[in-house]
C-alpha positions as semicolon CSV with decimal commas, in nm:
position;residue;x (nm);y (nm);z (nm)
1;X;7,513;11,051;12,267
2;X;7,869;11,023;12,399
3;X;8,035;10,693;12,305
4;X;8,236;10,515;12,570
5;X;8,593;10,457;12,447
6;X;8,670;10,091;12,384
7;X;9,036;10,107;12,280
8;X;9,353;10,237;12,444
9;X;9,679;10,327;12,269
10;X;9,998;10,256;12,464
11;X;10,309;10,398;12,291
12;X;10,600;10,172;12,387
13;X;10,840;10,259;12,105
14;X;11,177;10,408;12,191
15;X;11,509;10,293;12,331
16;X;11,435;10,354;12,701
17;X;11,776;10,519;12,739
18;X;11,683;10,700;13,061
19;X;11,650;10,363;13,237
20;X;11,984;10,219;13,123
21;X;12,155;9,984;13,198
22;X;11,843;9,786;13,295
23;X;11,687;9,849;12,956
24;X;11,976;9,730;12,742
25;X;11,809;9,393;12,687
26;X;11,455;9,448;12,814
27;X;11,189;9,713;12,755
28;X;11,125;9,955;13,042
29;X;10,764;9,836;13,050
30;X;10,891;9,517;13,215
31;X;11,090;9,684;13,490
32;X;10,914;9,606;13,814
33;X;10,721;9,834;14,046
34;X;10,618;9,658;14,367
35;X;10,657;9,312;14,207
36;X;10,459;9,392;13,891
37;X;10,586;9,506;13,549
38;X;10,519;9,875;13,492
39;X;10,309;9,800;13,184
40;X;10,069;9,585;13,388
41;X;9,944;9,890;13,579
42;X;9,830;10,053;13,255
43;X;9,657;9,736;13,138
44;X;9,483;9,695;13,475
45;X;9,361;10,056;13,461
46;X;9,210;9,981;13,120
47;X;9,041;9,668;13,252
48;X;8,881;9,870;13,533
49;X;8,672;10,069;13,284
50;X;8,601;9,786;13,042
51;X;8,845;9,867;12,762
52;X;8,815;9,592;12,500
53;X;9,138;9,644;12,304
54;X;9,488;9,775;12,371
55;X;9,713;9,884;12,085
56;X;10,087;9,876;12,155
57;X;10,291;10,112;11,935
58;X;10,630;9,943;11,904
59;X;10,957;10,032;11,735
60;X;11,116;9,694;11,656
61;X;11,036;9,324;11,651
62;X;11,222;9,245;11,974
63;X;11,006;9,501;12,155
64;X;10,690;9,358;12,001
65;X;10,791;9,002;12,097
66;X;10,817;9,091;12,466
67;X;10,467;9,236;12,478
68;X;10,323;8,951;12,274
69;X;10,477;8,694;12,505
70;X;10,373;8,865;12,827
71;X;10,013;8,912;12,718
72;X;9,963;8,564;12,574
73;X;9,847;8,249;12,758
74;X;10,121;8,017;12,889
75;X;9,945;7,677;12,916
76;X;10,254;7,480;13,026
77;X;10,324;7,711;13,321
78;X;9,956;7,732;13,411
79;X;9,927;7,351;13,419
80;X;10,249;7,322;13,620
81;X;10,123;7,562;13,887
82;X;9,786;7,388;13,895
83;X;9,944;7,043;13,938
84;X;10,171;7,170;14,216
85;X;9,875;7,328;14,395
86;X;10,025;7,675;14,366
87;X;9,686;7,833;14,310
88;X;9,779;8,180;14,434
89;X;10,057;8,201;14,175
90;X;9,820;8,061;13,913
91;X;9,577;8,344;13,991
92;X;9,860;8,598;13,954
93;X;9,945;8,451;13,615
94;X;9,585;8,446;13,495
95;X;9,527;8,806;13,603
96;X;9,796;8,929;13,362
97;X;9,543;8,907;13,077
98;X;9,210;9,072;13,170
99;X;8,911;8,868;13,060
100;X;8,788;8,959;12,712
101;X;9,073;9,201;12,634
102;X;9,239;9,197;12,290
103;X;9,598;9,308;12,224
104;X;9,700;9,459;11,889
105;X;10,023;9,606;11,754
106;X;10,123;9,889;11,522
107;X;10,479;9,980;11,424
108;X;10,636;10,325;11,445
109;X;10,936;10,291;11,214
110;X;11,085;10,633;11,290
111;X;11,090;10,833;11,617
112;X;10,886;11,130;11,498
113;X;10,707;11,211;11,823
114;X;10,422;11,091;12,039
115;X;10,157;11,235;11,807
116;X;10,304;11,040;11,518
117;X;10,305;10,725;11,735
118;X;9,934;10,767;11,810
119;X;9,860;10,811;11,439
120;X;10,014;10,468;11,368
121;X;9,710;10,313;11,541
122;X;9,455;10,487;11,317
123;X;9,357;10,181;11,113
124;X;9,316;9,965;11,423
125;X;9,117;10,229;11,611
126;X;8,879;10,270;11,317
127;X;8,583;10,492;11,401
128;X;8,612;10,447;11,780
129;X;8,693;10,712;12,038
130;X;9,013;10,619;12,220
131;X;9,243;10,662;12,517
132;X;9,615;10,739;12,513
133;X;9,832;10,647;12,811
134;X;10,205;10,693;12,873
135;X;10,330;10,369;13,034
136;X;10,609;10,557;13,217
137;X;10,348;10,704;13,451
138;X;10,178;10,472;13,698
139;X;9,871;10,596;13,883
140;X;9,753;10,443;14,211
141;X;9,459;10,560;14,420
142;X;9,622;10,519;14,759
143;X;9,289;10,601;14,927
144;X;9,119;10,300;14,771
145;X;8,893;10,493;14,534
146;X;8,855;10,493;14,157
147;X;9,155;10,461;13,926
148;X;9,285;10,726;13,690
149;X;9,086;10,619;13,384
150;X;8,766;10,575;13,582
151;X;8,798;10,935;13,707
152;X;8,868;11,068;13,357
153;X;8,575;10,871;13,219
154;X;8,337;11,047;13,459
155;X;8,446;11,384;13,317
156;X;8,428;11,255;12,960
157;X;8,074;11,125;13,006
158;X;7,969;11,466;13,138
159;X;8,141;11,698;12,890
160;X;8,250;11,488;12,590
161;X;8,522;11,624;12,361
162;X;8,883;11,586;12,472
163;X;8,956;11,507;12,837
164;X;9,308;11,566;12,963
165;X;9,450;11,475;13,304
166;X;9,610;11,796;13,438
167;X;9,780;11,932;13,747
168;X;9,892;12,273;13,869
169;X;10,267;12,331;13,829
170;X;10,493;12,624;13,924
171;X;10,635;12,834;13,641
172;X;10,978;12,668;13,654
173;X;10,824;12,323;13,597
174;X;10,529;12,398;13,368
175;X;10,759;12,458;13,069
176;X;10,822;12,080;13,055
177;X;10,458;11,999;12,984
178;X;10,171;12,060;12,749
179;X;9,989;12,361;12,894
180;X;9,621;12,460;12,875
181;X;9,531;12,792;12,719
182;X;9,230;13,003;12,820
183;X;9,194;12,789;13,131
184;X;8,899;12,842;13,367
185;X;8,872;12,613;13,669
186;X;8,542;12,488;13,809
187;X;8,596;12,245;14,095
188;X;8,795;11,947;13,969
189;X;8,760;12,040;13,600
190;X;8,934;12,304;13,390
191;X;8,767;12,433;13,074
192;X;9,022;12,540;12,812
193;X;9,028;12,695;12,467
194;X;9,362;12,552;12,355
195;X;9,684;12,376;12,444
196;X;10,051;12,436;12,371
197;X;10,342;12,195;12,410
198;X;10,636;12,307;12,628
199;X;10,588;12,685;12,616
200;X;10,878;12,924;12,672
201;X;10,915;13,092;13,011
202;X;10,791;13,415;12,856
203;X;10,480;13,257;12,709
204;X;10,313;13,050;12,983
205;X;9,936;13,063;12,924
206;X;9,840;12,896;13,255
207;X;9,977;12,672;13,526
208;X;9,764;12,373;13,428
209;X;10,006;12,116;13,286
210;X;9,903;11,803;13,101
211;X;10,024;11,467;13,228
212;X;9,803;11,222;13,044
213;X;9,620;10,992;13,013
214;X;9,377;11,139;12,760
215;X;9,032;11,040;12,637
216;X;8,997;11,159;12,278
217;X;8,729;11,171;12,008
218;X;8,797;10,977;11,692
219;X;8,808;11,303;11,493
220;X;9,153;11,369;11,637
221;X;9,295;11,097;11,411
222;X;9,204;11,316;11,112
223;X;9,372;11,621;11,265
224;X;9,702;11,454;11,356
225;X;9,826;11,435;10,991
226;X;9,799;11,815;10,973
227;X;10,027;11,877;11,269
228;X;10,374;12,010;11,189
229;X;10,681;11,966;11,406
230;X;10,649;12,149;11,736
231;X;10,896;12,335;11,956
232;X;11,078;12,009;12,032
233;X;11,113;11,918;11,663
234;X;10,856;11,637;11,691
235;X;10,490;11,578;11,601
236;X;10,315;11,623;11,934
237;X;9,978;11,497;12,049
238;X;9,945;11,817;12,252
239;X;9,969;12,028;11,936
240;X;9,699;11,819;11,768
241;X;9,475;11,869;12,070
242;X;9,546;12,242;12,063
243;X;9,456;12,262;11,695
244;X;9,135;12,066;11,754
245;X;9,040;12,302;12,038
246;X;9,098;12,608;11,818
247;X;8,855;12,457;11,569
248;X;8,587;12,425;11,834
249;X;8,638;12,079;11,985
250;X;8,572;12,089;12,359
251;X;8,884;12,052;12,578
252;X;8,845;11,977;12,947
253;X;9,120;11,924;13,199
254;X;9,049;11,686;13,486
255;X;9,220;11,727;13,822
256;X;9,217;11,375;13,962
257;X;9,242;11,246;14,317
258;X;9,524;11,005;14,244
259;X;9,893;10,953;14,318
260;X;10,135;10,949;14,026
261;X;10,450;10,736;14,022
262;X;10,700;10,853;13,761
263;X;10,899;10,552;13,639
264;X;11,076;10,726;13,351
265;X;11,422;10,733;13,508
266;X;11,605;10,496;13,741
267;X;11,597;10,740;14,031
268;X;11,224;10,805;13,995
269;X;11,156;10,434;13,957
270;X;11,344;10,367;14,281
271;X;11,141;10,638;14,457
272;X;10,819;10,493;14,315
273;X;10,911;10,144;14,433
274;X;10,993;10,269;14,780
275;X;10,675;10,474;14,805
276;X;10,442;10,202;14,683
277;X;10,606;9,922;14,881
278;X;10,591;10,126;15,201
279;X;10,226;10,206;15,137
280;X;10,126;9,843;15,094
281;X;10,366;9,639;15,308
282;X;10,365;9,692;15,689
283;X;10,660;9,453;15,735
284;X;10,868;9,659;15,495
285;X;10,779;9,979;15,681
286;X;10,910;9,822;16,000
287;X;11,226;9,706;15,827
288;X;11,291;10,051;15,679
289;X;11,257;10,211;16,022
290;X;11,514;9,968;16,155
291;X;11,753;10,043;15,868
292;X;11,715;10,419;15,913
293;X;11,784;10,387;16,284
294;X;12,096;10,181;16,215
295;X;12,252;10,440;15,980
296;X;12,198;10,749;16,194
């Protein structure tokens, strides 16, 4: 019987240099996308499928403090909003922490790669299957359907093993991603025999690139310590998944009906803000039309 994952690992270690200067004093997870911190989208996606615990992988105490503060109750502010009758704002505040969700923390003392970051959560994860998400990437179903994790969970419940969110990329872009090997597509799923991180242009095994999130069996935690530094000089989750697949663990790519907002650089964050705000705010669409007309 396939066990539903109950815990999600969110690696938030790192210096966030690509989002400077905004990230000099604040973690990129708290930069805003359509009036919400980026990190909140990941937490909300977890809440949609009933995740019970989120593990933040942090790099220093100041980083940890920000996440602890944001995802802790704030009784004084809650009472203030209640007394002032600002119930809509009170609801916004209360929704930050999904009901019944626990937040845990594990430290990554050295920047040894995303696979190493995931391994730091091993003791907290215990014997549970788990999810890994990259907080830089925000996924919104602009058609009003299921979220990214809900779509991945459907594939996981059908096939088990490792489930990887993938997309088709052209050759010039695919070299930036983890790439599926032995890939065979059937509808919205891709069955694969392996995975390689950032292949060279002369060694592209397919055009199915991995974006994350991932749903992973607990056994992967025992494989991660065996992984050596990859082509980028780091311990990569993709290489651990590739090794697990070579040993017979099922690897399935899921092509999801979802829109991805890349918030990893200032330019992409600005594009993401513009795209999402225009999608959800008719008044802003009208304003933008007026601005565009005025600068022709």
